[in-house]
C-alpha positions, 0 to 999 in steps of 0.5 A, spaced: 820 906 918 820 901 911 826 902 906 822 904 900 824 910 896 818 916 897 814 915 890 813 906 891 811 909 899 806 914 897 804 910 891 803 905 895 799 908 900 795 913 895 793 905 892 790 904 899 787 909 901 782 909 894 779 903 898 778 906 904 773 912 899 776 917 901 776 925 897 781 927 894 780 932 899 781 927 905 786 923 902 789 931 902 789 932 909 790 925 912 797 926 909 797 932 912 800 936 905 800 943 903 795 946 901 799 948 894 798 940 893 792 941 889 786 934 889 787 934 882 795 933 882 793 925 887 793 922 880 800 924 878 803 922 884 799 916 885 801 914 877 808 916 881 809 922 875 810 927 881 813 927 888 811 928 894 815 933 898 820 929 903 818 931 910 820 927 916 812 928 919 810 925 913 815 919 912 811 918 919 805 919 916 806 914 911 809 909 915 802 910 919 798 909 914 801 902 911 801 899 918 794 901 919 792 899 912 796 893 912 793 890 919 786 891 916 787 887 911 790 882 916 783 883 919 778 883 915 782 879 909 776 878 904 771 884 906 774 892 903 768 893 904 768 891 912 775 896 912 771 901 910 765 900 915 770 898 921 773 905 919 766 909 919 763 906 925 765 909 931 768 906 936 768 906 945 776 906 944 776 913 942 771 916 944 765 914 940 769 916 935 771 914 928 778 911 926 776 915 920 775 922 925 780 921 929 785 920 924 782 926 921 782 931 927 788 929 931 794 928 925 800 924 927 797 923 934 790 920 931 794 916 926 798 911 932 792 911 936 788 908 930 794 904 929 796 901 935 788 899 936 788 894 930 795 892 929 796 888 935 804 888 933 804 896 933 802 896 940 807 891 944 813 894 941 810 902 943 809 898 949 815 895 951 819 901 948 816 905 953 817 899 958 825 899 956 825 908 957 821 907 964 828 901 967 832 906 964 830 911 967 830 908 974 
């Protein structure tokens, strides 16, 4: 988990999501925000004028989105277009769905699936933690 305050983390994620060419409605859905937050409000969150509600689920979503964005930037360092193309192209690992569709339809689980696919270090950490938990329970 990052130690950034929620306001800064929100700004960072919104800046990254803007490069993914998502609609404001899609961003709100991806962040799992309530219907009280309108698309027109996103600009004030991006500027840091407002703060999103502090919830554990939002923190998890933000963390996964940061991880996904950073991994995509490492994978495609010179091409934002390639990052967007990867997000919008169907993959066999996601049963022919796009990574973006998986994130949108499956919520936190979808974010984690996509992050595990694109971020090897995160995937290894999850596998190690699962193995350690299995060894402890045996």
